[in-house]
N, C-alpha and C positions, 0 to 999 in steps of 0.2 A: 503493499500499499504506500503511495507516495505521500510527501509532507502535505500537498495542497488538500488531499482527502482526509488526513489526518488533523489537519487545522480546522477544516470546516466542520468535521465531526465534533471536536472539542469546543468550538465556539457554539455550534447547535446545542449541545449538551449543556453548556453553561449558561446559554439563553434561558432553555428550559428551566433549570434549576433556579435561576433568578426570577423567572415568573411565576414559579410555584412558591418560592419563598416570599414574594411580594404578595401574591394573591391569597395564599393560605396564612401566611404569617400576618399579614394586616388583617385578615378575617379574625384571627385570635387575639389580636393586640389588647393591651389593657385598655380600658375607657377611662382610667384614672388620669389626672392632669400630667403633663411631663414635667420634667425636673425643674426647669425654670419656674413654671406655675406653681409647682409645689413649694419650691424656697420662697416665692413671692408671697404665697399664703402664708406660710410659716413665720417669715419675717414681718408681715404687716404692710407690704407695700403693693399688693396686688390690686387694690381699690385706685391706685393711681394709673394703672395701665389703660392704654387707648386701644379702642378697637383697630384690629388689623386692617391695612386696606387691601383687599383682594382683587380688586379692580373687575370684579365679575367672573373671576375664574370658575370653571366648572369644578375645579379640585381643591377649592379653599378648605382650610381647616382640616387636613386629612381625610376629606370624604369627597362624595361625588354628587353634585347637585342634581336633584330629581330623583334620587334613590332613597326611599324612606327606610329601609333596613340599614341600621348603622353599621353592622359588621360587613355587609355585602358592599355597602358605600366605600368603606375603608379598604376592602379588597380590590375593588375596580380601581380606586384611585392609587393602589400599590402598583398594580399592572401597568396602568397607564404611564406612571412615574418611571419604571423600568423601560418601557417603550420609548418615551420621550428622551430619556437619557442615552439609550441606544442610538436613537436618531441623531441627536445633536452631537454626541461623542463620535459616532461614526463618520458623521458628515464632515466633522472637524479634522479628523484623522486623514479622510479621503482628500480634502481640499489641501491640507498641510502637509501631504505625504512627499517623501523625497522621490524625485523622478530621475532615474538613471539617462543619461543622454544617448540617444540612438546614434550608433556608428554608421 
């Protein structure tokens, strides 16, 4: 098996694992506040926090707009996050890749 096939198989398995962790892991993630919110509540400055500016994002606040089930909403947002990261990162690698001069 040549290196190209091995690399593609490795990347496909890695993508599948990332999507599973994002989707399933997000589905079972804790609904308790994150670390910063917890510390803000414990130290008494949570009341000074301003509402975040989400500019109408469909994935604001670790959820998916329009999905009522909180766990499913988080899972969809996690999978979308992996997909967006892959598209942006892959696009940057493609644009910025080194090109060998053709002789």
